[in-house]
mmCIF file of the protein (N, C-alpha, C, O) and its ligand, coordinates in Angstrom:
data_MODEL
# 
_entry.id   MODEL 
# 
loop_
_entity.id 
_entity.type 
_entity.pdbx_number_of_molecules 
1 polymer     1 
2 non-polymer 1 
# 
_entity_poly.entity_id                      1 
_entity_poly.type                           'polypeptide(L)' 
_entity_poly.nstd_linkage                   no 
_entity_poly.nstd_monomer                   no 
_entity_poly.pdbx_seq_one_letter_code       MSDSADYTFVCPECAESMLVNDSMRDALLENGCVICSAALTTDAFSTT 
_entity_poly.pdbx_seq_one_letter_code_can   MSDSADYTFVCPECAESMLVNDSMRDALLENGCVICSAALTTDAFSTT 
_entity_poly.pdbx_strand_id                 A 
# 
loop_
_entity_poly_seq.entity_id 
_entity_poly_seq.num 
_entity_poly_seq.mon_id 
_entity_poly_seq.hetero 
1 1  MET n 
1 2  SER n 
1 3  ASP n 
1 4  SER n 
1 5  ALA n 
1 6  ASP n 
1 7  TYR n 
1 8  THR n 
1 9  PHE n 
1 10 VAL n 
1 11 CYS n 
1 12 PRO n 
1 13 GLU n 
1 14 CYS n 
1 15 ALA n 
1 16 GLU n 
1 17 SER n 
1 18 MET n 
1 19 LEU n 
1 20 VAL n 
1 21 ASN n 
1 22 ASP n 
1 23 SER n 
1 24 MET n 
1 25 ARG n 
1 26 ASP n 
1 27 ALA n 
1 28 LEU n 
1 29 LEU n 
1 30 GLU n 
1 31 ASN n 
1 32 GLY n 
1 33 CYS n 
1 34 VAL n 
1 35 ILE n 
1 36 CYS n 
1 37 SER n 
1 38 ALA n 
1 39 ALA n 
1 40 LEU n 
1 41 THR n 
1 42 THR n 
1 43 ASP n 
1 44 ALA n 
1 45 PHE n 
1 46 SER n 
1 47 THR n 
1 48 THR n 
# 
loop_
_struct_asym.id 
_struct_asym.entity_id 
A 1 
B 2 
# 
loop_
_chem_comp.id 
_chem_comp.type 
_chem_comp.mon_nstd_flag 
ALA 'L-peptide linking' y 
ARG 'L-peptide linking' y 
ASN 'L-peptide linking' y 
ASP 'L-peptide linking' y 
CYS 'L-peptide linking' y 
GLU 'L-peptide linking' y 
GLY 'peptide linking'   y 
ILE 'L-peptide linking' y 
LEU 'L-peptide linking' y 
MET 'L-peptide linking' y 
PHE 'L-peptide linking' y 
PRO 'L-peptide linking' y 
SER 'L-peptide linking' y 
THR 'L-peptide linking' y 
TYR 'L-peptide linking' y 
VAL 'L-peptide linking' y 
ZN  non-polymer         . 
# 
_pdbx_entity_nonpoly.entity_id   2 
_pdbx_entity_nonpoly.name        ? 
_pdbx_entity_nonpoly.comp_id     ZN 
# 
_pdbx_nonpoly_scheme.asym_id         B 
_pdbx_nonpoly_scheme.entity_id       2 
_pdbx_nonpoly_scheme.mon_id          ZN 
_pdbx_nonpoly_scheme.ndb_seq_num     1 
_pdbx_nonpoly_scheme.pdb_seq_num     101 
_pdbx_nonpoly_scheme.auth_seq_num    101 
_pdbx_nonpoly_scheme.pdb_mon_id      ZN 
_pdbx_nonpoly_scheme.auth_mon_id     ZN 
_pdbx_nonpoly_scheme.pdb_strand_id   A 
_pdbx_nonpoly_scheme.pdb_ins_code    . 
# 
loop_
_atom_site.group_PDB 
_atom_site.id 
_atom_site.type_symbol 
_atom_site.label_atom_id 
_atom_site.label_alt_id 
_atom_site.label_comp_id 
_atom_site.label_asym_id 
_atom_site.label_entity_id 
_atom_site.label_seq_id 
_atom_site.pdbx_PDB_ins_code 
_atom_site.Cartn_x 
_atom_site.Cartn_y 
_atom_site.Cartn_z 
_atom_site.occupancy 
_atom_site.B_iso_or_equiv 
_atom_site.pdbx_formal_charge 
_atom_site.auth_seq_id 
_atom_site.auth_comp_id 
_atom_site.auth_asym_id 
_atom_site.auth_atom_id 
_atom_site.pdbx_PDB_model_num 
ATOM   1   N  N  . MET A 1 1  ? 16.179 -26.197 2.720   1.00 0.00 ? 1   MET A N  1 
ATOM   2   C  CA . MET A 1 1  ? 15.435 -25.030 2.236   1.00 0.00 ? 1   MET A CA 1 
ATOM   3   C  C  . MET A 1 1  ? 16.345 -24.131 1.417   1.00 0.00 ? 1   MET A C  1 
ATOM   4   O  O  . MET A 1 1  ? 17.467 -23.830 1.825   1.00 0.00 ? 1   MET A O  1 
ATOM   5   N  N  . SER A 1 2  ? 15.870 -23.717 0.289   1.00 0.00 ? 2   SER A N  1 
ATOM   6   C  CA . SER A 1 2  ? 16.648 -22.810 -0.540  1.00 0.00 ? 2   SER A CA 1 
ATOM   7   C  C  . SER A 1 2  ? 16.101 -21.391 -0.414  1.00 0.00 ? 2   SER A C  1 
ATOM   8   O  O  . SER A 1 2  ? 15.014 -21.173 0.123   1.00 0.00 ? 2   SER A O  1 
ATOM   9   N  N  . ASP A 1 3  ? 16.858 -20.453 -0.907  1.00 0.00 ? 3   ASP A N  1 
ATOM   10  C  CA . ASP A 1 3  ? 16.430 -19.055 -0.860  1.00 0.00 ? 3   ASP A CA 1 
ATOM   11  C  C  . ASP A 1 3  ? 15.673 -18.716 -2.138  1.00 0.00 ? 3   ASP A C  1 
ATOM   12  O  O  . ASP A 1 3  ? 16.010 -17.763 -2.839  1.00 0.00 ? 3   ASP A O  1 
ATOM   13  N  N  . SER A 1 4  ? 14.666 -19.496 -2.424  1.00 0.00 ? 4   SER A N  1 
ATOM   14  C  CA . SER A 1 4  ? 13.898 -19.295 -3.641  1.00 0.00 ? 4   SER A CA 1 
ATOM   15  C  C  . SER A 1 4  ? 12.555 -18.640 -3.317  1.00 0.00 ? 4   SER A C  1 
ATOM   16  O  O  . SER A 1 4  ? 12.391 -18.043 -2.253  1.00 0.00 ? 4   SER A O  1 
ATOM   17  N  N  . ALA A 1 5  ? 11.625 -18.750 -4.212  1.00 0.00 ? 5   ALA A N  1 
ATOM   18  C  CA . ALA A 1 5  ? 10.364 -18.039 -4.069  1.00 0.00 ? 5   ALA A CA 1 
ATOM   19  C  C  . ALA A 1 5  ? 9.556  -18.510 -2.867  1.00 0.00 ? 5   ALA A C  1 
ATOM   20  O  O  . ALA A 1 5  ? 9.421  -19.708 -2.619  1.00 0.00 ? 5   ALA A O  1 
ATOM   21  N  N  . ASP A 1 6  ? 9.033  -17.563 -2.141  1.00 0.00 ? 6   ASP A N  1 
ATOM   22  C  CA . ASP A 1 6  ? 8.186  -17.852 -0.991  1.00 0.00 ? 6   ASP A CA 1 
ATOM   23  C  C  . ASP A 1 6  ? 6.762  -17.369 -1.199  1.00 0.00 ? 6   ASP A C  1 
ATOM   24  O  O  . ASP A 1 6  ? 5.843  -17.822 -0.516  1.00 0.00 ? 6   ASP A O  1 
ATOM   25  N  N  . TYR A 1 7  ? 6.574  -16.460 -2.131  1.00 0.00 ? 7   TYR A N  1 
ATOM   26  C  CA . TYR A 1 7  ? 5.265  -15.859 -2.360  1.00 0.00 ? 7   TYR A CA 1 
ATOM   27  C  C  . TYR A 1 7  ? 4.959  -15.806 -3.851  1.00 0.00 ? 7   TYR A C  1 
ATOM   28  O  O  . TYR A 1 7  ? 5.859  -15.721 -4.687  1.00 0.00 ? 7   TYR A O  1 
ATOM   29  N  N  . THR A 1 8  ? 3.677  -15.859 -4.160  1.00 0.00 ? 8   THR A N  1 
ATOM   30  C  CA . THR A 1 8  ? 3.236  -15.552 -5.508  1.00 0.00 ? 8   THR A CA 1 
ATOM   31  C  C  . THR A 1 8  ? 2.682  -14.138 -5.502  1.00 0.00 ? 8   THR A C  1 
ATOM   32  O  O  . THR A 1 8  ? 1.732  -13.825 -4.784  1.00 0.00 ? 8   THR A O  1 
ATOM   33  N  N  . PHE A 1 9  ? 3.286  -13.308 -6.304  1.00 0.00 ? 9   PHE A N  1 
ATOM   34  C  CA . PHE A 1 9  ? 2.833  -11.921 -6.429  1.00 0.00 ? 9   PHE A CA 1 
ATOM   35  C  C  . PHE A 1 9  ? 1.973  -11.790 -7.674  1.00 0.00 ? 9   PHE A C  1 
ATOM   36  O  O  . PHE A 1 9  ? 2.353  -12.252 -8.750  1.00 0.00 ? 9   PHE A O  1 
ATOM   37  N  N  . VAL A 1 10 ? 0.815  -11.161 -7.527  1.00 0.00 ? 10  VAL A N  1 
ATOM   38  C  CA . VAL A 1 10 ? -0.013 -10.819 -8.682  1.00 0.00 ? 10  VAL A CA 1 
ATOM   39  C  C  . VAL A 1 10 ? -0.398 -9.354  -8.536  1.00 0.00 ? 10  VAL A C  1 
ATOM   40  O  O  . VAL A 1 10 ? -1.052 -8.969  -7.567  1.00 0.00 ? 10  VAL A O  1 
ATOM   41  N  N  . CYS A 1 11 ? 0.007  -8.547  -9.497  1.00 0.00 ? 11  CYS A N  1 
ATOM   42  C  CA . CYS A 1 11 ? -0.305 -7.123  -9.446  1.00 0.00 ? 11  CYS A CA 1 
ATOM   43  C  C  . CYS A 1 11 ? -1.790 -6.896  -9.687  1.00 0.00 ? 11  CYS A C  1 
ATOM   44  O  O  . CYS A 1 11 ? -2.334 -7.399  -10.671 1.00 0.00 ? 11  CYS A O  1 
ATOM   45  N  N  . PRO A 1 12 ? -2.462 -6.146  -8.807  1.00 0.00 ? 12  PRO A N  1 
ATOM   46  C  CA . PRO A 1 12 ? -3.887 -5.879  -8.992  1.00 0.00 ? 12  PRO A CA 1 
ATOM   47  C  C  . PRO A 1 12 ? -4.173 -4.936  -10.158 1.00 0.00 ? 12  PRO A C  1 
ATOM   48  O  O  . PRO A 1 12 ? -5.309 -4.860  -10.625 1.00 0.00 ? 12  PRO A O  1 
ATOM   49  N  N  . GLU A 1 13 ? -3.166 -4.224  -10.628 1.00 0.00 ? 13  GLU A N  1 
ATOM   50  C  CA . GLU A 1 13 ? -3.364 -3.253  -11.707 1.00 0.00 ? 13  GLU A CA 1 
ATOM   51  C  C  . GLU A 1 13 ? -3.076 -3.844  -13.090 1.00 0.00 ? 13  GLU A C  1 
ATOM   52  O  O  . GLU A 1 13 ? -3.904 -3.750  -13.996 1.00 0.00 ? 13  GLU A O  1 
ATOM   53  N  N  . CYS A 1 14 ? -1.902 -4.451  -13.242 1.00 0.00 ? 14  CYS A N  1 
ATOM   54  C  CA . CYS A 1 14 ? -1.500 -4.907  -14.574 1.00 0.00 ? 14  CYS A CA 1 
ATOM   55  C  C  . CYS A 1 14 ? -1.507 -6.429  -14.701 1.00 0.00 ? 14  CYS A C  1 
ATOM   56  O  O  . CYS A 1 14 ? -1.233 -6.972  -15.771 1.00 0.00 ? 14  CYS A O  1 
ATOM   57  N  N  . ALA A 1 15 ? -1.825 -7.111  -13.598 1.00 0.00 ? 15  ALA A N  1 
ATOM   58  C  CA . ALA A 1 15 ? -1.941 -8.566  -13.589 1.00 0.00 ? 15  ALA A CA 1 
ATOM   59  C  C  . ALA A 1 15 ? -0.615 -9.283  -13.820 1.00 0.00 ? 15  ALA A C  1 
ATOM   60  O  O  . ALA A 1 15 ? -0.592 -10.491 -14.058 1.00 0.00 ? 15  ALA A O  1 
ATOM   61  N  N  . GLU A 1 16 ? 0.483  -8.542  -13.751 1.00 0.00 ? 16  GLU A N  1 
ATOM   62  C  CA . GLU A 1 16 ? 1.787  -9.190  -13.774 1.00 0.00 ? 16  GLU A CA 1 
ATOM   63  C  C  . GLU A 1 16 ? 1.886  -10.148 -12.594 1.00 0.00 ? 16  GLU A C  1 
ATOM   64  O  O  . GLU A 1 16 ? 1.509  -9.803  -11.474 1.00 0.00 ? 16  GLU A O  1 
ATOM   65  N  N  . SER A 1 17 ? 2.386  -11.337 -12.844 1.00 0.00 ? 17  SER A N  1 
ATOM   66  C  CA . SER A 1 17 ? 2.573  -12.264 -11.732 1.00 0.00 ? 17  SER A CA 1 
ATOM   67  C  C  . SER A 1 17 ? 3.992  -12.807 -11.738 1.00 0.00 ? 17  SER A C  1 
ATOM   68  O  O  . SER A 1 17 ? 4.595  -13.003 -12.793 1.00 0.00 ? 17  SER A O  1 
ATOM   69  N  N  . MET A 1 18 ? 4.503  -13.042 -10.560 1.00 0.00 ? 18  MET A N  1 
ATOM   70  C  CA . MET A 1 18 ? 5.841  -13.620 -10.440 1.00 0.00 ? 18  MET A CA 1 
ATOM   71  C  C  . MET A 1 18 ? 6.002  -14.229 -9.063  1.00 0.00 ? 18  MET A C  1 
ATOM   72  O  O  . MET A 1 18 ? 5.270  -13.910 -8.127  1.00 0.00 ? 18  MET A O  1 
ATOM   73  N  N  . LEU A 1 19 ? 6.974  -15.109 -8.966  1.00 0.00 ? 19  LEU A N  1 
ATOM   74  C  CA . LEU A 1 19 ? 7.327  -15.678 -7.680  1.00 0.00 ? 19  LEU A CA 1 
ATOM   75  C  C  . LEU A 1 19 ? 8.403  -14.810 -7.046  1.00 0.00 ? 19  LEU A C  1 
ATOM   76  O  O  . LEU A 1 19 ? 9.380  -14.437 -7.695  1.00 0.00 ? 19  LEU A O  1 
ATOM   77  N  N  . VAL A 1 20 ? 8.215  -14.499 -5.791  1.00 0.00 ? 20  VAL A N  1 
ATOM   78  C  CA . VAL A 1 20 ? 9.161  -13.620 -5.110  1.00 0.00 ? 20  VAL A CA 1 
ATOM   79  C  C  . VAL A 1 20 ? 9.553  -14.207 -3.757  1.00 0.00 ? 20  VAL A C  1 
ATOM   80  O  O  . VAL A 1 20 ? 8.819  -15.003 -3.171  1.00 0.00 ? 20  VAL A O  1 
ATOM   81  N  N  . ASN A 1 21 ? 10.705 -13.805 -3.282  1.00 0.00 ? 21  ASN A N  1 
ATOM   82  C  CA . ASN A 1 21 ? 11.088 -14.189 -1.925  1.00 0.00 ? 21  ASN A CA 1 
ATOM   83  C  C  . ASN A 1 21 ? 10.778 -13.044 -0.961  1.00 0.00 ? 21  ASN A C  1 
ATOM   84  O  O  . ASN A 1 21 ? 10.229 -12.015 -1.355  1.00 0.00 ? 21  ASN A O  1 
ATOM   85  N  N  . ASP A 1 22 ? 11.131 -13.237 0.283   1.00 0.00 ? 22  ASP A N  1 
ATOM   86  C  CA . ASP A 1 22 ? 10.738 -12.281 1.310   1.00 0.00 ? 22  ASP A CA 1 
ATOM   87  C  C  . ASP A 1 22 ? 11.297 -10.884 1.065   1.00 0.00 ? 22  ASP A C  1 
ATOM   88  O  O  . ASP A 1 22 ? 10.586 -9.892  1.223   1.00 0.00 ? 22  ASP A O  1 
ATOM   89  N  N  . SER A 1 23 ? 12.579 -10.806 0.676   1.00 0.00 ? 23  SER A N  1 
ATOM   90  C  CA . SER A 1 23 ? 13.182 -9.494  0.464   1.00 0.00 ? 23  SER A CA 1 
ATOM   91  C  C  . SER A 1 23 ? 12.606 -8.815  -0.779  1.00 0.00 ? 23  SER A C  1 
ATOM   92  O  O  . SER A 1 23 ? 12.457 -7.593  -0.813  1.00 0.00 ? 23  SER A O  1 
ATOM   93  N  N  . MET A 1 24 ? 12.283 -9.614  -1.796  1.00 0.00 ? 24  MET A N  1 
ATOM   94  C  CA . MET A 1 24 ? 11.655 -9.048  -2.993  1.00 0.00 ? 24  MET A CA 1 
ATOM   95  C  C  . MET A 1 24 ? 10.257 -8.531  -2.663  1.00 0.00 ? 24  MET A C  1 
ATOM   96  O  O  . MET A 1 24 ? 9.833  -7.496  -3.177  1.00 0.00 ? 24  MET A O  1 
ATOM   97  N  N  . ARG A 1 25 ? 9.554  -9.251  -1.812  1.00 0.00 ? 25  ARG A N  1 
ATOM   98  C  CA . ARG A 1 25 ? 8.218  -8.796  -1.398  1.00 0.00 ? 25  ARG A CA 1 
ATOM   99  C  C  . ARG A 1 25 ? 8.326  -7.451  -0.689  1.00 0.00 ? 25  ARG A C  1 
ATOM   100 O  O  . ARG A 1 25 ? 7.563  -6.529  -0.978  1.00 0.00 ? 25  ARG A O  1 
ATOM   101 N  N  . ASP A 1 26 ? 9.261  -7.343  0.226   1.00 0.00 ? 26  ASP A N  1 
ATOM   102 C  CA . ASP A 1 26 ? 9.441  -6.081  0.936   1.00 0.00 ? 26  ASP A CA 1 
ATOM   103 C  C  . ASP A 1 26 ? 9.747  -4.935  -0.021  1.00 0.00 ? 26  ASP A C  1 
ATOM   104 O  O  . ASP A 1 26 ? 9.233  -3.828  0.138   1.00 0.00 ? 26  ASP A O  1 
ATOM   105 N  N  . ALA A 1 27 ? 10.588 -5.208  -1.016  1.00 0.00 ? 27  ALA A N  1 
ATOM   106 C  CA . ALA A 1 27 ? 10.946 -4.178  -1.992  1.00 0.00 ? 27  ALA A CA 1 
ATOM   107 C  C  . ALA A 1 27 ? 9.740  -3.754  -2.818  1.00 0.00 ? 27  ALA A C  1 
ATOM   108 O  O  . ALA A 1 27 ? 9.557  -2.568  -3.096  1.00 0.00 ? 27  ALA A O  1 
ATOM   109 N  N  . LEU A 1 28 ? 8.917  -4.724  -3.210  1.00 0.00 ? 28  LEU A N  1 
ATOM   110 C  CA . LEU A 1 28 ? 7.712  -4.403  -3.979  1.00 0.00 ? 28  LEU A CA 1 
ATOM   111 C  C  . LEU A 1 28 ? 6.732  -3.589  -3.151  1.00 0.00 ? 28  LEU A C  1 
ATOM   112 O  O  . LEU A 1 28 ? 6.132  -2.639  -3.654  1.00 0.00 ? 28  LEU A O  1 
ATOM   113 N  N  . LEU A 1 29 ? 6.566  -3.952  -1.888  1.00 0.00 ? 29  LEU A N  1 
ATOM   114 C  CA . LEU A 1 29 ? 5.666  -3.203  -1.015  1.00 0.00 ? 29  LEU A CA 1 
ATOM   115 C  C  . LEU A 1 29 ? 6.142  -1.769  -0.836  1.00 0.00 ? 29  LEU A C  1 
ATOM   116 O  O  . LEU A 1 29 ? 5.343  -0.842  -0.704  1.00 0.00 ? 29  LEU A O  1 
ATOM   117 N  N  . GLU A 1 30 ? 7.449  -1.610  -0.834  1.00 0.00 ? 30  GLU A N  1 
ATOM   118 C  CA . GLU A 1 30 ? 8.012  -0.285  -0.629  1.00 0.00 ? 30  GLU A CA 1 
ATOM   119 C  C  . GLU A 1 30 ? 7.984  0.556   -1.903  1.00 0.00 ? 30  GLU A C  1 
ATOM   120 O  O  . GLU A 1 30 ? 7.711  1.755   -1.852  1.00 0.00 ? 30  GLU A O  1 
ATOM   121 N  N  . ASN A 1 31 ? 8.266  -0.072  -3.045  1.00 0.00 ? 31  ASN A N  1 
ATOM   122 C  CA . ASN A 1 31 ? 8.477  0.670   -4.286  1.00 0.00 ? 31  ASN A CA 1 
ATOM   123 C  C  . ASN A 1 31 ? 7.318  0.600   -5.270  1.00 0.00 ? 31  ASN A C  1 
ATOM   124 O  O  . ASN A 1 31 ? 7.244  1.406   -6.197  1.00 0.00 ? 31  ASN A O  1 
ATOM   125 N  N  . GLY A 1 32 ? 6.410  -0.359  -5.078  1.00 0.00 ? 32  GLY A N  1 
ATOM   126 C  CA . GLY A 1 32 ? 5.322  -0.543  -6.031  1.00 0.00 ? 32  GLY A CA 1 
ATOM   127 C  C  . GLY A 1 32 ? 5.700  -1.544  -7.102  1.00 0.00 ? 32  GLY A C  1 
ATOM   128 O  O  . GLY A 1 32 ? 6.825  -2.040  -7.159  1.00 0.00 ? 32  GLY A O  1 
ATOM   129 N  N  . CYS A 1 33 ? 4.717  -1.827  -7.955  1.00 0.00 ? 33  CYS A N  1 
ATOM   130 C  CA . CYS A 1 33 ? 4.907  -2.802  -9.026  1.00 0.00 ? 33  CYS A CA 1 
ATOM   131 C  C  . CYS A 1 33 ? 6.039  -2.386  -9.953  1.00 0.00 ? 33  CYS A C  1 
ATOM   132 O  O  . CYS A 1 33 ? 6.133  -1.220  -10.336 1.00 0.00 ? 33  CYS A O  1 
ATOM   133 N  N  . VAL A 1 34 ? 6.889  -3.324  -10.311 1.00 0.00 ? 34  VAL A N  1 
ATOM   134 C  CA . VAL A 1 34 ? 8.012  -3.013  -11.202 1.00 0.00 ? 34  VAL A CA 1 
ATOM   135 C  C  . VAL A 1 34 ? 7.546  -2.729  -12.631 1.00 0.00 ? 34  VAL A C  1 
ATOM   136 O  O  . VAL A 1 34 ? 8.255  -2.075  -13.396 1.00 0.00 ? 34  VAL A O  1 
ATOM   137 N  N  . ILE A 1 35 ? 6.379  -3.209  -12.985 1.00 0.00 ? 35  ILE A N  1 
ATOM   138 C  CA . ILE A 1 35 ? 5.860  -3.022  -14.335 1.00 0.00 ? 35  ILE A CA 1 
ATOM   139 C  C  . ILE A 1 35 ? 5.073  -1.717  -14.452 1.00 0.00 ? 35  ILE A C  1 
ATOM   140 O  O  . ILE A 1 35 ? 5.340  -0.906  -15.339 1.00 0.00 ? 35  ILE A O  1 
ATOM   141 N  N  . CYS A 1 36 ? 4.099  -1.515  -13.554 1.00 0.00 ? 36  CYS A N  1 
ATOM   142 C  CA . CYS A 1 36 ? 3.191  -0.377  -13.715 1.00 0.00 ? 36  CYS A CA 1 
ATOM   143 C  C  . CYS A 1 36 ? 3.282  0.623   -12.565 1.00 0.00 ? 36  CYS A C  1 
ATOM   144 O  O  . CYS A 1 36 ? 2.583  1.637   -12.568 1.00 0.00 ? 36  CYS A O  1 
ATOM   145 N  N  . SER A 1 37 ? 4.136  0.344   -11.587 1.00 0.00 ? 37  SER A N  1 
ATOM   146 C  CA . SER A 1 37 ? 4.356  1.244   -10.447 1.00 0.00 ? 37  SER A CA 1 
ATOM   147 C  C  . SER A 1 37 ? 3.157  1.407   -9.527  1.00 0.00 ? 37  SER A C  1 
ATOM   148 O  O  . SER A 1 37 ? 3.136  2.322   -8.703  1.00 0.00 ? 37  SER A O  1 
ATOM   149 N  N  . ALA A 1 38 ? 2.161  0.541   -9.650  1.00 0.00 ? 38  ALA A N  1 
ATOM   150 C  CA . ALA A 1 38 ? 1.010  0.602   -8.756  1.00 0.00 ? 38  ALA A CA 1 
ATOM   151 C  C  . ALA A 1 38 ? 1.447  0.367   -7.315  1.00 0.00 ? 38  ALA A C  1 
ATOM   152 O  O  . ALA A 1 38 ? 2.315  -0.462  -7.042  1.00 0.00 ? 38  ALA A O  1 
ATOM   153 N  N  . ALA A 1 39 ? 0.833  1.109   -6.403  1.00 0.00 ? 39  ALA A N  1 
ATOM   154 C  CA . ALA A 1 39 ? 1.071  0.865   -4.985  1.00 0.00 ? 39  ALA A CA 1 
ATOM   155 C  C  . ALA A 1 39 ? 0.492  -0.495  -4.619  1.00 0.00 ? 39  ALA A C  1 
ATOM   156 O  O  . ALA A 1 39 ? -0.599 -0.858  -5.058  1.00 0.00 ? 39  ALA A O  1 
ATOM   157 N  N  . LEU A 1 40 ? 1.236  -1.239  -3.812  1.00 0.00 ? 40  LEU A N  1 
ATOM   158 C  CA . LEU A 1 40 ? 0.848  -2.605  -3.489  1.00 0.00 ? 40  LEU A CA 1 
ATOM   159 C  C  . LEU A 1 40 ? 0.603  -2.764  -2.001  1.00 0.00 ? 40  LEU A C  1 
ATOM   160 O  O  . LEU A 1 40 ? 1.182  -2.057  -1.176  1.00 0.00 ? 40  LEU A O  1 
ATOM   161 N  N  . THR A 1 41 ? -0.256 -3.695  -1.684  1.00 0.00 ? 41  THR A N  1 
ATOM   162 C  CA . THR A 1 41 ? -0.449 -4.094  -0.291  1.00 0.00 ? 41  THR A CA 1 
ATOM   163 C  C  . THR A 1 41 ? -0.132 -5.573  -0.171  1.00 0.00 ? 41  THR A C  1 
ATOM   164 O  O  . THR A 1 41 ? 0.124  -6.241  -1.173  1.00 0.00 ? 41  THR A O  1 
ATOM   165 N  N  . THR A 1 42 ? -0.147 -6.073  1.022   1.00 0.00 ? 42  THR A N  1 
ATOM   166 C  CA . THR A 1 42 ? 0.130  -7.493  1.232   1.00 0.00 ? 42  THR A CA 1 
ATOM   167 C  C  . THR A 1 42 ? -0.913 -8.374  0.568   1.00 0.00 ? 42  THR A C  1 
ATOM   168 O  O  . THR A 1 42 ? -0.676 -9.564  0.364   1.00 0.00 ? 42  THR A O  1 
ATOM   169 N  N  . ASP A 1 43 ? -2.071 -7.805  0.226   1.00 0.00 ? 43  ASP A N  1 
ATOM   170 C  CA . ASP A 1 43 ? -3.104 -8.573  -0.487  1.00 0.00 ? 43  ASP A CA 1 
ATOM   171 C  C  . ASP A 1 43 ? -2.639 -9.076  -1.848  1.00 0.00 ? 43  ASP A C  1 
ATOM   172 O  O  . ASP A 1 43 ? -3.180 -10.045 -2.380  1.00 0.00 ? 43  ASP A O  1 
ATOM   173 N  N  . ALA A 1 44 ? -1.626 -8.405  -2.409  1.00 0.00 ? 44  ALA A N  1 
ATOM   174 C  CA . ALA A 1 44 ? -1.121 -8.818  -3.727  1.00 0.00 ? 44  ALA A CA 1 
ATOM   175 C  C  . ALA A 1 44 ? -0.240 -10.062 -3.655  1.00 0.00 ? 44  ALA A C  1 
ATOM   176 O  O  . ALA A 1 44 ? 0.176  -10.591 -4.686  1.00 0.00 ? 44  ALA A O  1 
ATOM   177 N  N  . PHE A 1 45 ? 0.042  -10.523 -2.454  1.00 0.00 ? 45  PHE A N  1 
ATOM   178 C  CA . PHE A 1 45 ? 0.943  -11.663 -2.276  1.00 0.00 ? 45  PHE A CA 1 
ATOM   179 C  C  . PHE A 1 45 ? 0.220  -12.821 -1.608  1.00 0.00 ? 45  PHE A C  1 
ATOM   180 O  O  . PHE A 1 45 ? -0.526 -12.633 -0.647  1.00 0.00 ? 45  PHE A O  1 
ATOM   181 N  N  . SER A 1 46 ? 0.446  -13.993 -2.117  1.00 0.00 ? 46  SER A N  1 
ATOM   182 C  CA . SER A 1 46 ? -0.056 -15.178 -1.435  1.00 0.00 ? 46  SER A CA 1 
ATOM   183 C  C  . SER A 1 46 ? 1.089  -16.143 -1.211  1.00 0.00 ? 46  SER A C  1 
ATOM   184 O  O  . SER A 1 46 ? 1.984  -16.264 -2.048  1.00 0.00 ? 46  SER A O  1 
ATOM   185 N  N  . THR A 1 47 ? 1.059  -16.816 -0.103  1.00 0.00 ? 47  THR A N  1 
ATOM   186 C  CA . THR A 1 47 ? 2.117  -17.781 0.173   1.00 0.00 ? 47  THR A CA 1 
ATOM   187 C  C  . THR A 1 47 ? 1.920  -19.020 -0.668  1.00 0.00 ? 47  THR A C  1 
ATOM   188 O  O  . THR A 1 47 ? 0.793  -19.429 -0.947  1.00 0.00 ? 47  THR A O  1 
ATOM   189 N  N  . THR A 1 48 ? 3.004  -19.598 -1.058  1.00 0.00 ? 48  THR A N  1 
ATOM   190 C  CA . THR A 1 48 ? 2.937  -20.776 -1.922  1.00 0.00 ? 48  THR A CA 1 
ATOM   191 C  C  . THR A 1 48 ? 2.932  -22.051 -1.098  1.00 0.00 ? 48  THR A C  1 
ATOM   192 O  O  . THR A 1 48 ? 2.879  -23.146 -1.657  1.00 0.00 ? 48  THR A O  1 
HETATM 193 ZN ZN . ZN  B 2 .  ? 1.569  -3.780  -12.031 1.00 0.00 2 101 ZN  A ZN 1 
# 
């Protein structure tokens, strides 16, 4: 197992999508979308 992407993130506001790992997911949930700063919930992430 590598430390690569574990989740697919899709922003509900700007539709930005990216693959993220667990720590990146936590950061996004805490800080919001990196593109549009929308507040995010776990609904924005799906496991791959
Ligand atoms: Zn966004």
